N, C-alpha and C positions, 0 to 999 in steps of 0.2 A: 504494500500500500504506500502511495506517495506521501511524503511529508510536505507540509506547506512551507513556503519560504520562511526561513528563520527570522522571526521578528525579535527586536530588542524590547520585549514586553516585560511585564512584571515577573513572570516565572523565570524568564531567561536571565534577567538582572539578578534575581535572587540566587540563582544557581552560580552565577559568576562571583557574587560577593560572599556567599555562604562560607567558603573556606577561610575568609579573611575577617569575619565579623568580630572576632575577639579584638582585633586591632582597630577596626573602624566603626564599631557599634555606637560610639558617642556622636558620630556625625551622620548616621543613616537610620531612617525609620521606614519599615515596610509593613504593609498589610495587603490584603487582596484588593483594596480599593485605591490605594495611593502609595507613593513613595516620596519622602522629602529628604534631601541629601545636601550635605556640604562636603564636597569632595575636592581633593588636591590632585597634583600630578600623579602621585603614586596610585591612587584609586582609579583615576581616569585612564591610566595606562592599561589597567585590567580590561577595560572595554576595547581598547585599541588592539588587543591581542586576539580578538574574536572574529577575525577575518572580515573586516568591512568590505563593501558597504552594508549598512543595516537598513531595515525598514521599521517604522513604528506604526501602531494602530490606535494611538491615544493622543492626549493633549499634554504638552510639557512646557513649563515656563522656567526660565533660569536667569541668573545674573552672573556675569563675569566679575568677580570681586577683585581679582588680582591676576597678573600674568596675561598671556595671550595664546591664541590658538588659530590655526588655519584649518577650516572645515568646509567641505563641499556639501551644500544643501540643495537637493533637487537640481543638480547640474551646475549650480552657481558657487564659485569659490568665494568664501567669506573669510576676512581676517578679523577676528574678534579680540577686543582689548578690554581692559578693566573699564567698567562703567557701561558695558553693553548689556541690554536686556534682550533675551532670546526667547522666541516662541517657535516650537515645531509642532505641527498638527498631524492628524491621521493621514497616512499615505506618503509621508515624507521619507525620502531616501537620504541617508546621512553617511558621509565618507570622511572620517577624521584623517587629516593629513599629518599635522604636527602640533605639538603642544609644548609650551615652555615649562621649565622645571618649577617655576613658581606659580603655576596655574591654580586658582581656587574658584570653584563654581558652586553656587547655592541655587537649588531649584526644587521643583515639585513635578511629579508625573501623576496624572489622573488616569487610572486604568479602567478597563471596560466595566467593572462593577461599581465605579464611583457614581454617586447620584449627582449628575451634573445640575448646576443651578438654573440652567436655561434649557428649554426645548430647542430643537434644531431651528425652528422658525423664529425663535426669540433671541438667538445668539447675537451678541454684539458683532458689528460688521467685520471686525478683524478676524472672527472665528467662524464665519458663515460658509466656509469651504472654498471661497474664491481665491484665498491666499493660503498656501500650505505652511509657509514659514516666513518669519521676518526677524531682523536683528536691528535694534535701535540703540544708537549711542545716546545715552540719556544724561540729564543734568544730575548733579549730586543729590539734589532734593528729590528728584524722581526715583533715583536708585534707592535712596533712603526709605521712601514710601513703600516701594516693592519689598525691600528687605524687612521692613517692620511688619508687613502683612505675613510674609513667610515666617518670621519669628513668632507671630501670634499662632499660626497654624502649628508650628513646631511645639509650642507650649501646650496647645489643646490636645494634640495627639499623645503627648506624654503625661497628661493629667490622669488622675484616677478615674475620672468620668470622661470617657471618649465620646464627646457629644457631637454626633454627626451633623445636626442642623447648624451648629456653630461653625464647623469646618466648612460646610457647603457655603455658608454666608461669606466666610473669609475668602474662599476661592472665587466667589462672585465678585468680591471687591478687587481681588487681584486681576481678574479678567477685565473688569471695567477700567482699571488703571492702565493695563497694557493696551486696551482698545483706544482709550483716550490718546495715549502717546502715539499709537500707530496712525490714528486719523490726523493728528497734528503733523506728524512726519509726512504723511501722504499729501496733505494740503500744501505743505512747503515744497515738496517735490513737484507737485502739479504745476506750481507757478514757475519753477526753474527748469523743469525737465522738458526737453525737446519732444516734438511729436515722434521723432525717430526712436528715441529711448523708450517712450511709452509703448510703441509697437514692438520693440525688441523684448521688453519685459513680458508683455502679453504673449508673445510667440513662445518664449521659453516656458512659461506656465502651461500653455497648451501642449507643447511638445512633451513635457513631463507627464501630463495626464493622458495623452492619446497616442503616444508613439507606438505602442504595441498593436493598435488597430490601424493606424494610418502612417505609412512610411513616406509618403510623397508630399512635396511642398504644396501641391494644389489644394489639399484639404485645409491647411493652415491659412493659405491665402483666402480661401472662401470664408473661413470663420472670421477672418479679420476684415473682410470686404475689401480686399486689395488684389491687384494682379500679381501673378507669380513673379514677374520680372521686378516689380516695384518692391515686393516683400524681400526678394533675394538681395536687391541692392541695399535696402535699409539694414538688413541683418548684417551684411558684410561690413558696411560703414560703421555700424554701432559696435561691432565686436571683433572685426578682423577675421571672422570665421564665417563660412557659408551657412545658409539655412539648412541645407541637407546635412552638413557635418554636425550641426546641433541635434537634428533628428536622430542621426546615427549614434551620437553619444548617448542620448537618452535611451535608445533601444538597446544598445550594447550593455548599458548598465543594468537594465531589466533582465536581459538574457543571462548575464553573469550571476545575478542573484538566483535565478532559476537553476542554473547549472551547479552553483556552489551549495545551495541549501535545499535542493529537492532530489528525489530519485527519478525524476521524469526523464524518459529517453529523449534524445534530440528531436526525433520525429514528432513527439507530442508538443514539445516547446515550439517547434517550427509551425505546427498547425495553430496553436493557441496565439501565436504572434503574427499570424496572417502572412506567412511565407508561402510561396507557390508550392514548394516541395522541400523535403529534407536536404536534398543536394544543394539547392540554391541557398538554403539557410546556412549550411556548413561553409560554402564558398564565401558568403557574405561575412560570416564571423571570422573566418581565417584572413580575409582581406583587411579587416579592421583591427585585428588583434595579433596576427602573425602565427596563430595556432588554430587547430580545429576545436570544435566544442568539446570533444572527448579529451583532447590533450589539456585543455584548460581545466576541465573537471578533475582530471587526475592530479594536476599540479595544485589546484585549489584544495583538494582533499588532503 
């Protein structure tokens, strides 16, 4: 029976941290609903040993308190420094690249069993599914507010009375705070960002969401109400990389996750990702990676 792609979910994180809990228990709280952590380079490096990229299926909020990190979120390279607020949502693909020795991250993960404070239709705009992740360099006051809310959650989960409604209310406050900062940041960007950059950002979002079903530029041009020629020109001018290359990067990332974390045969992956046949799938993968799917699977294993 095929396993699903390995998610960096609650059970997976618990398995990773369990052998080290005696050393890190003062900075980590887990139950089946949430995790709240304050982790440094040593703990974060445990995650980086788990053969990224990873996918997540929940909501996570964090603060970079110290140090810096280079992480790829949904095909976009991000350099995170102290004072950055980070949100990653369901469906995000994360590929940690490097972290500094002095990195300290404070954050919370809301797992599938957590009673979310909002229905999907009531979600604050930043979390309505249109944006999978964002990173905001915030003021000292805004960082302090986020940290104070996390501190309050930490206090409640460690109290003798684990009061779920209080925790849910505090999570709602945290989400509203991140949403307010996200909308403020978006408003500023809207004023300063060129039309071309807006098109590029929307294209990257669509490629991350639909690359397995749609491999050709024509689909994305139609979604953006642009001609293929104009879209191709804008993407190359904005990024120095062709639109087709971005689609290929997104698709190859998805294929690698399937090959690395499932027992699916190449023929099944080829069919699920809308390739004409397994032979074309294998040639495509080899052209872009320098190895066949099976060679990659053996090396990744």
